[in-house]
C-alpha positions as CSV (number, residue, x, y, z in Angstrom):
1,M,8.9,-17.7,-34.2
2,S,8.8,-20.7,-32.1
3,E,5.7,-21.8,-30.0
4,S,7.8,-21.4,-26.7
5,H,8.7,-17.8,-27.6
6,V,5.0,-17.0,-28.4
7,R,4.1,-18.6,-24.9
8,L,6.7,-16.4,-23.1
9,Q,5.3,-13.3,-24.9
10,T,1.9,-14.1,-23.6
11,N,3.3,-14.8,-20.1
12,A,5.1,-11.4,-20.3
13,Q,2.0,-9.6,-21.4
14,V,-0.1,-11.3,-18.4
15,A,2.6,-10.3,-16.1
16,D,2.8,-6.5,-17.1
17,D,-0.9,-6.4,-16.7
18,L,-0.9,-8.3,-13.3
19,S,2.2,-5.8,-12.2
20,D,0.1,-3.0,-13.2
21,F,-2.9,-4.1,-11.3
22,I,-1.0,-4.9,-8.2
23,S,1.0,-1.6,-8.1
24,S,-2.3,0.5,-8.5
25,S,-3.9,-1.6,-5.6
26,P,-1.8,-1.2,-2.2
27,S,-5.0,-1.5,-0.2
28,S,-8.2,-3.1,-0.6
29,Y,-9.9,0.1,-1.1
30,H,-7.5,0.9,-4.0
31,A,-8.1,-2.6,-5.4
32,V,-11.7,-1.8,-5.5
33,A,-10.9,1.5,-7.2
34,T,-8.6,-0.1,-9.8
35,A,-11.2,-2.9,-10.4
36,A,-13.9,-0.2,-11.2
37,A,-11.8,1.8,-13.4
38,R,-11.3,-1.4,-15.5
39,L,-14.9,-2.4,-15.3
40,E,-16.0,1.2,-16.3
41,A,-13.7,0.9,-19.2
42,A,-15.5,-2.2,-20.2
43,G,-18.8,-0.6,-20.2
44,F,-19.9,-1.4,-16.7
45,V,-22.0,1.1,-14.8
46,R,-21.7,1.8,-11.3
47,L,-25.0,1.3,-9.1
48,E,-25.6,2.6,-5.6
49,E,-26.7,0.5,-2.7
50,S,-28.9,3.3,-1.4
51,E,-30.7,3.6,-4.7
52,K,-33.3,1.4,-6.3
53,W,-31.9,-0.7,-9.0
54,S,-33.1,-0.9,-12.6
55,L,-31.6,-3.9,-14.6
56,A,-31.8,-5.0,-18.2
57,A,-30.9,-7.9,-20.3
58,G,-27.3,-7.7,-21.4
59,Q,-26.4,-5.1,-18.9
60,R,-22.8,-4.6,-17.0
61,S,-23.2,-3.4,-13.6
62,Y,-21.1,-3.1,-10.4
63,V,-21.5,-2.2,-6.9
64,V,-19.1,-1.1,-4.1
65,R,-19.1,-1.5,-0.4
66,D,-16.1,-0.3,1.3
67,G,-13.2,-2.5,0.4
68,A,-15.6,-5.0,-1.5
69,I,-17.0,-4.9,-5.0
70,I,-19.3,-7.2,-6.8
71,A,-19.7,-6.9,-10.7
72,W,-22.0,-8.8,-13.0
73,I,-23.2,-9.2,-16.6
74,T,-26.9,-10.4,-17.1
75,P,-27.8,-12.6,-20.1
76,T,-28.8,-10.8,-23.4
77,S,-31.1,-13.9,-24.9
78,N,-33.7,-14.1,-22.0
79,P,-34.7,-10.5,-20.5
80,T,-37.9,-11.9,-19.3
81,G,-37.5,-15.6,-18.5
82,G,-33.9,-16.5,-17.7
83,T,-32.4,-19.9,-17.2
84,A,-33.1,-23.1,-15.1
85,A,-30.2,-25.2,-14.0
86,S,-30.8,-28.9,-14.3
87,A,-27.7,-29.3,-12.0
88,P,-25.4,-26.8,-10.3
89,G,-23.0,-25.2,-12.7
90,S,-25.0,-26.8,-15.8
91,V,-27.5,-24.5,-17.0
92,T,-30.0,-24.9,-19.8
93,T,-32.0,-22.1,-21.5
94,A,-35.8,-22.0,-20.1
95,N,-39.0,-20.9,-21.6
96,P,-39.4,-17.1,-21.0
97,T,-42.9,-17.7,-20.0
98,D,-42.5,-20.5,-17.3
99,G,-41.4,-18.0,-14.5
100,T,-37.8,-19.4,-14.1
101,V,-35.0,-17.0,-13.4
102,P,-31.2,-17.4,-14.3
103,A,-28.8,-19.0,-12.1
104,F,-25.5,-17.3,-11.0
105,R,-22.0,-18.2,-11.9
106,V,-19.8,-16.6,-9.3
107,F,-16.1,-16.1,-9.4
108,G,-15.0,-15.1,-5.7
109,S,-12.0,-13.7,-4.2
110,H,-10.7,-11.3,-1.5
111,T,-9.0,-7.7,-1.8
112,D,-7.1,-7.6,1.4
113,S,-3.7,-9.1,2.2
114,P,-1.6,-9.4,5.4
115,A,0.1,-6.2,6.7
116,F,0.7,-3.9,9.4
117,K,-2.2,-1.3,10.0
118,L,-1.5,2.2,11.3
119,K,-2.6,2.6,15.0
120,P,-4.4,6.0,16.2
121,G,-2.3,8.3,18.3
122,E,0.7,10.6,18.1
123,E,4.3,9.6,16.6
124,F,6.8,9.0,19.3
125,T,10.5,9.0,19.5
126,A,13.0,6.3,20.6
127,E,16.8,6.5,20.6
128,G,16.8,9.5,18.2
129,T,14.4,8.1,15.7
130,R,10.6,8.9,15.0
131,Q,8.3,5.9,15.0
132,V,4.6,5.1,14.7
133,G,2.4,2.5,16.1
134,V,1.2,-0.3,13.9
135,E,-1.0,-3.3,14.5
136,V,-0.6,-6.6,13.0
137,Y,-3.3,-7.3,10.2
138,G,-4.0,-10.9,9.5
139,G,-1.1,-13.3,9.7
140,P,1.7,-11.9,7.9
141,L,5.1,-13.9,7.7
142,L,6.6,-11.4,10.1
143,N,10.3,-11.7,9.3
144,S,9.7,-11.0,5.8
145,W,8.9,-7.6,6.5
146,L,11.9,-6.6,8.1
147,D,14.5,-4.4,6.2
148,R,12.0,-3.5,3.5
149,E,11.3,0.0,2.6
150,L,7.5,0.7,3.3
151,A,4.9,3.0,2.4
152,F,1.5,3.8,3.9
153,A,-1.7,3.2,2.0
154,G,-5.4,3.3,2.7
155,R,-8.3,5.6,3.2
156,L,-9.0,8.6,5.2
157,S,-12.3,9.8,6.4
158,L,-12.9,13.5,6.7
159,A,-15.1,15.8,9.0
160,D,-17.6,16.1,6.4
161,G,-18.2,12.4,6.0
162,S,-16.5,12.1,2.6
163,V,-13.7,9.4,2.2
164,V,-10.5,9.7,0.0
165,L,-7.9,7.2,-0.8
166,T,-4.1,7.9,-0.2
167,R,-0.7,6.5,-0.5
168,T,2.7,8.0,0.7
169,G,6.2,7.2,-0.9
170,P,8.6,4.9,1.0
171,I,8.8,6.4,4.6
172,A,9.1,3.5,6.9
173,R,11.3,0.6,7.7
174,I,11.3,-2.2,10.3
175,P,15.1,-2.6,11.0
176,Q,16.1,-6.0,12.1
177,L,18.8,-6.3,15.0
178,A,22.2,-6.9,13.7
179,I,23.7,-10.5,14.4
180,H,26.4,-9.1,16.3
181,L,23.8,-8.2,19.0
182,D,22.0,-11.5,18.5
183,R,24.6,-14.3,18.0
184,Q,21.8,-17.0,18.1
185,V,19.5,-15.4,15.8
186,N,20.1,-17.9,12.8
187,E,19.1,-20.7,15.4
188,G,15.7,-19.2,15.8
189,L,14.2,-15.8,15.2
190,T,11.3,-14.7,17.6
191,L,9.6,-11.5,17.1
192,D,7.4,-9.8,19.7
193,K,4.6,-8.2,17.8
194,Q,4.6,-5.2,20.0
195,R,8.1,-4.5,20.5
196,H,10.0,-5.8,17.3
197,T,7.6,-4.6,14.5
198,T,7.4,-0.8,15.0
199,P,8.6,1.1,11.9
200,V,11.2,4.0,12.0
201,I,10.1,6.9,9.7
202,G,12.7,9.5,10.3
203,L,15.2,11.3,12.7
204,A,13.7,12.8,15.7
205,D,15.6,16.2,14.9
206,L,14.2,16.3,11.5
207,A,10.5,16.3,12.0
208,E,8.9,18.4,9.3
209,A,5.6,16.3,8.6
210,D,4.0,13.5,10.4
211,V,2.2,10.5,8.7
212,I,-1.2,11.9,8.7
213,E,0.0,15.1,7.2
214,L,1.8,12.9,4.5
215,L,-1.1,10.9,3.8
216,A,-3.4,14.0,3.8
217,A,-1.0,15.7,1.4
218,S,-1.2,12.7,-0.9
219,A,-5.0,13.0,-1.0
220,E,-4.7,16.7,-1.3
221,V,-6.8,17.4,1.8
222,D,-6.3,19.6,4.9
223,P,-5.0,17.3,7.6
224,E,-7.0,19.0,10.0
225,L,-10.0,17.6,8.4
226,V,-8.8,13.9,8.8
227,V,-10.9,12.5,11.5
228,G,-10.2,8.7,10.8
229,H,-8.0,6.3,8.8
230,D,-7.8,2.7,7.5
231,V,-4.1,2.6,6.5
232,Y,-1.7,-0.1,6.1
233,T,1.9,-0.7,5.3
234,I,3.0,-1.8,1.7
235,P,6.2,-3.0,0.4
236,V,7.4,-0.6,-2.3
237,Q,9.4,-3.0,-4.5
238,A,7.7,-3.4,-7.7
239,P,6.4,-6.8,-8.8
240,G,8.5,-8.5,-11.7
241,L,9.4,-11.8,-13.5
242,F,12.4,-13.4,-12.6
243,G,14.1,-17.1,-13.2
244,T,16.4,-18.6,-15.8
245,A,13.4,-18.1,-18.4
246,E,11.4,-15.7,-16.6
247,E,9.0,-18.2,-15.6
248,F,8.5,-17.0,-12.1
249,F,6.6,-13.8,-10.9
250,A,7.3,-12.1,-7.4
251,S,5.0,-9.6,-6.0
252,P,3.4,-8.3,-2.7
253,R,-0.2,-9.3,-2.2
254,L,-0.4,-12.2,-4.8
255,D,-2.7,-13.5,-2.0
256,N,-5.1,-12.8,-3.3
257,L,-5.0,-9.8,-5.7
258,L,-3.8,-12.3,-8.2
259,S,-7.5,-14.0,-8.1
260,V,-9.1,-10.4,-8.1
261,H,-7.1,-9.6,-11.5
262,A,-8.2,-13.0,-12.9
263,G,-11.8,-12.7,-12.1
264,I,-11.9,-8.9,-13.2
265,T,-10.0,-9.8,-16.6
266,A,-12.3,-12.7,-17.0
267,L,-15.5,-10.9,-16.7
268,T,-14.8,-7.8,-18.5
269,S,-14.1,-10.3,-21.7
270,V,-17.2,-12.1,-21.2
271,D,-19.8,-12.0,-24.1
272,A,-23.3,-11.3,-22.8
273,E,-24.8,-12.7,-26.2
274,S,-23.8,-16.3,-25.4
275,L,-24.6,-16.3,-21.5
276,D,-27.1,-18.4,-20.2
277,S,-26.7,-17.4,-16.5
278,I,-25.6,-14.3,-14.6
279,A,-21.8,-13.9,-14.8
280,L,-20.8,-12.4,-11.6
281,F,-17.4,-11.5,-9.7
282,A,-17.2,-11.1,-6.1
283,G,-14.2,-9.4,-4.3
284,F,-14.5,-9.4,-0.5
285,D,-12.7,-7.4,2.0
286,H,-11.3,-8.7,5.4
287,E,-10.9,-12.4,4.6
288,E,-7.4,-12.4,6.2
289,I,-8.7,-11.5,9.5
290,G,-12.1,-14.2,9.3
291,S,-14.3,-12.2,6.9
292,S,-16.7,-11.2,9.8
293,S,-17.6,-7.6,8.5
294,R,-20.1,-5.7,6.4
295,S,-17.9,-6.3,3.4
296,G,-16.6,-9.8,4.3
297,A,-17.7,-13.0,2.8
298,C,-19.5,-13.5,6.4
299,G,-21.4,-10.4,5.9
300,P,-24.7,-10.0,3.7
301,F,-23.0,-8.2,0.9
302,L,-23.3,-11.0,-1.8
303,A,-26.8,-12.1,-0.6
304,D,-27.8,-8.7,-0.7
305,A,-26.5,-8.1,-4.4
306,T,-27.9,-11.4,-5.8
307,E,-31.4,-11.1,-4.2
308,R,-31.5,-7.4,-5.8
309,I,-30.4,-8.5,-9.1
310,I,-33.2,-10.8,-9.3
311,A,-35.8,-8.4,-8.1
312,A,-34.5,-5.8,-10.5
313,L,-34.6,-8.1,-13.6
314,Y,-37.9,-9.9,-12.8
315,P,-40.0,-7.4,-10.6
316,E,-42.9,-10.1,-10.6
317,S,-40.7,-12.8,-9.0
318,I,-41.0,-13.9,-5.2
319,R,-38.4,-15.1,-3.0
320,S,-38.8,-18.5,-4.0
321,D,-37.8,-17.8,-7.5
322,Y,-34.6,-16.1,-6.2
323,L,-34.0,-19.3,-3.9
324,A,-34.5,-21.4,-6.8
325,A,-31.9,-19.4,-8.7
326,L,-29.3,-19.8,-5.9
327,A,-30.0,-23.5,-5.8
328,G,-28.9,-23.8,-9.5
329,S,-25.9,-21.7,-8.9
330,V,-22.3,-22.3,-8.5
331,C,-19.4,-20.4,-7.1
332,V,-15.6,-20.5,-7.8
333,S,-13.8,-19.5,-4.8
334,S,-10.2,-18.4,-5.8
335,D,-7.7,-18.0,-3.4
336,A,-3.9,-18.8,-3.1
337,G,-2.7,-22.4,-2.1
338,H,0.7,-24.1,-1.3
339,A,3.0,-25.5,-3.9
340,A,5.0,-28.4,-2.5
341,H,8.1,-26.6,-1.1
342,P,11.4,-28.1,-2.4
343,N,13.2,-27.2,0.8
344,Y,10.6,-28.6,3.1
345,P,9.1,-31.5,1.4
346,E,8.0,-33.1,4.5
347,R,5.5,-30.3,5.4
348,H,3.3,-31.5,2.5
349,D,1.1,-34.7,1.8
350,P,3.4,-37.4,0.8
351,H,1.6,-38.4,-2.3
352,V,-0.3,-35.2,-3.6
353,R,2.5,-33.0,-4.5
354,P,1.1,-29.8,-6.2
355,R,4.0,-27.9,-8.3
356,L,4.5,-24.5,-9.5
357,G,3.8,-24.2,-13.3
358,A,1.4,-27.3,-13.3
359,G,-1.8,-25.6,-13.4
360,P,-4.2,-24.0,-10.9
361,L,-5.1,-26.0,-7.6
362,L,-8.4,-27.9,-7.0
363,K,-8.4,-27.4,-3.2
364,L,-9.9,-30.1,-1.3
365,N,-10.5,-30.8,2.5
366,A,-12.5,-33.5,4.4
367,Q,-13.3,-30.9,7.2
368,Q,-14.8,-28.6,4.8
369,R,-12.1,-25.9,5.2
370,Y,-12.5,-25.8,1.5
371,A,-15.9,-26.1,-0.1
372,T,-15.1,-28.4,-2.8
373,D,-17.1,-31.5,-3.4
374,A,-17.5,-33.5,-6.4
375,V,-20.3,-31.6,-7.9
376,G,-18.3,-28.5,-7.8
377,T,-15.2,-30.4,-9.1
378,A,-17.1,-31.3,-12.1
379,A,-17.9,-27.5,-12.7
380,W,-14.3,-26.6,-12.5
381,S,-13.2,-29.5,-14.6
382,R,-15.7,-28.5,-17.4
383,A,-14.1,-24.9,-17.3
384,C,-10.5,-26.1,-17.6
385,T,-11.2,-28.6,-20.2
386,A,-13.0,-26.1,-22.3
387,V,-9.8,-24.1,-22.6
388,G,-7.2,-26.9,-22.4
389,V,-6.0,-25.9,-18.8
390,K,-4.7,-28.7,-16.5
391,Y,-5.3,-28.5,-12.9
392,Q,-3.9,-30.3,-10.0
393,D,-5.2,-31.4,-6.6
394,F,-4.3,-29.8,-3.3
395,V,-4.7,-31.5,-0.2
396,S,-2.8,-30.8,3.3
397,N,-0.6,-33.0,5.2
398,N,-2.8,-34.3,7.8
399,A,-0.6,-33.4,10.6
400,M,-0.9,-29.7,9.5
401,P,-4.4,-28.4,9.2
402,C,-4.9,-25.8,6.3
403,G,-6.4,-22.4,6.5
404,S,-9.9,-21.6,5.0
405,T,-11.3,-19.4,2.4
406,I,-14.4,-17.3,1.2
407,G,-15.5,-20.8,-0.2
408,P,-17.4,-22.3,2.8
409,L,-18.5,-19.0,3.9
410,T,-20.0,-18.4,0.7
411,A,-21.7,-21.9,0.5
412,T,-23.0,-21.6,4.2
413,R,-24.5,-18.2,3.6
414,L,-26.1,-18.6,0.1
415,G,-26.3,-22.3,0.0
416,M,-24.9,-22.6,-3.6
417,T,-22.5,-25.1,-4.8
418,T,-19.0,-24.0,-4.2
419,V,-15.6,-25.1,-5.5
420,D,-12.4,-23.8,-4.0
421,V,-9.5,-23.4,-6.4
422,G,-6.5,-21.0,-6.8
423,P,-3.0,-20.6,-7.9
424,A,0.0,-22.4,-6.4
425,L,2.4,-20.1,-4.4
426,Y,5.7,-20.0,-2.4
427,S,6.1,-17.8,0.7
428,M,2.5,-17.3,0.9
429,H,1.7,-14.4,3.5
430,S,5.3,-13.0,2.9
431,A,5.9,-9.4,2.2
432,R,6.9,-10.6,-1.4
433,E,5.2,-13.8,-2.7
434,M,6.1,-16.0,-5.7
435,V,4.0,-17.7,-8.5
436,A,4.8,-19.5,-11.9
437,I,3.6,-17.0,-14.4
438,S,2.1,-19.7,-16.7
439,D,-0.2,-20.5,-13.7
440,V,-1.6,-17.1,-13.9
441,V,-2.1,-17.4,-17.4
442,A,-3.9,-20.6,-16.9
443,L,-6.2,-19.4,-14.0
444,G,-7.2,-16.5,-16.0
445,A,-8.4,-18.6,-19.0
446,A,-10.3,-20.9,-16.7
447,A,-12.1,-18.1,-14.9
448,K,-13.2,-16.8,-18.2
449,A,-14.4,-20.3,-19.6
450,F,-16.2,-20.7,-16.1
451,L,-18.0,-17.3,-16.2
452,Q,-18.7,-17.6,-19.9
453,G,-20.9,-20.9,-19.0
454,A,-18.3,-23.7,-20.0
């Protein structure tokens, strides 16, 4: 069997697993549930924020806050002492009696993606069709959502205070205006976010069940008990490989479920016996709308969790021990980046040209829209080198400011060294994004090496 055939088999296996993960994760809440199921299958135990934590060496644990999840593995070899970092991302074993505590290796990502969120209120009719109101969530590439069959997915809150996950089948579509009624559409499409993005869900004279009733039926609850919802549109076309050698992978929500998948997969395969720091995965919600929420990267979730981990492992520790642990910690913030586009080459830096299939991106920005610095670069370089993964630099065209990530937010809140990386995509924020499957494999390998302590 040729080496290339073996490589393509590996790519296909990763593509199948990523496809399953994304298909099971139509909303941030589902993504957390999917991640939790995989963690529990690997021996992780759920902790509740409302309860006191008791942790031991080598323990695998996770905690959920709405659409966010944090999971970690504590080192086996140092149950009472821990590790002390000589430099961020470079840890050495400490004397168990010297009072030091272990640093963290954090692989961070976000669970949400651009979409349309279901508005409250009754359905309405127009021109013989039934429609529902939706609100733009994040910054979707609006035209990519036209003429696609859509489902609704998210969570319902019930009158008794419980919450259930739900997902409909393909019941909606945002139909585009025919070219015969807009002869200039190919010279420039402009969509009004209120008037032109309202989904059609049925014919007015065939109303048998409204959207809330369908969502309730999916969750097997009484629709009369539904008092609130966080529900989003999702494209129903399945993820899949394509290209002459099946080298590409297309899917909804690659930004940023690809990184969530890489982090969860990496963490579940980490060997606690050889850890010299706390390996931790953080998947935040609400990154696409600025991260300012209790489950977003601007919120206290990661700070709360890391402080409680140190306190539970080392009951005699004081706050300065926790701060020392953060000072020696490093976070890899993994989010999607832009590959140089063959049809729009002028939109990218003229000399730094990241390509699909050339490895994960190391994202740099002088304005600290990405948190990468020289120290963080070294930590990422060591992880990639350990597993033979090549990475490539990404900088924006100076005339086109880049977006941002959870990286600067994490660095600001916790003060730990942070490096921004991620897979190179085409069509970011489209209803269906595109990546080279070899880059997915490479990111997963580098993530595991980083969390393992390379």
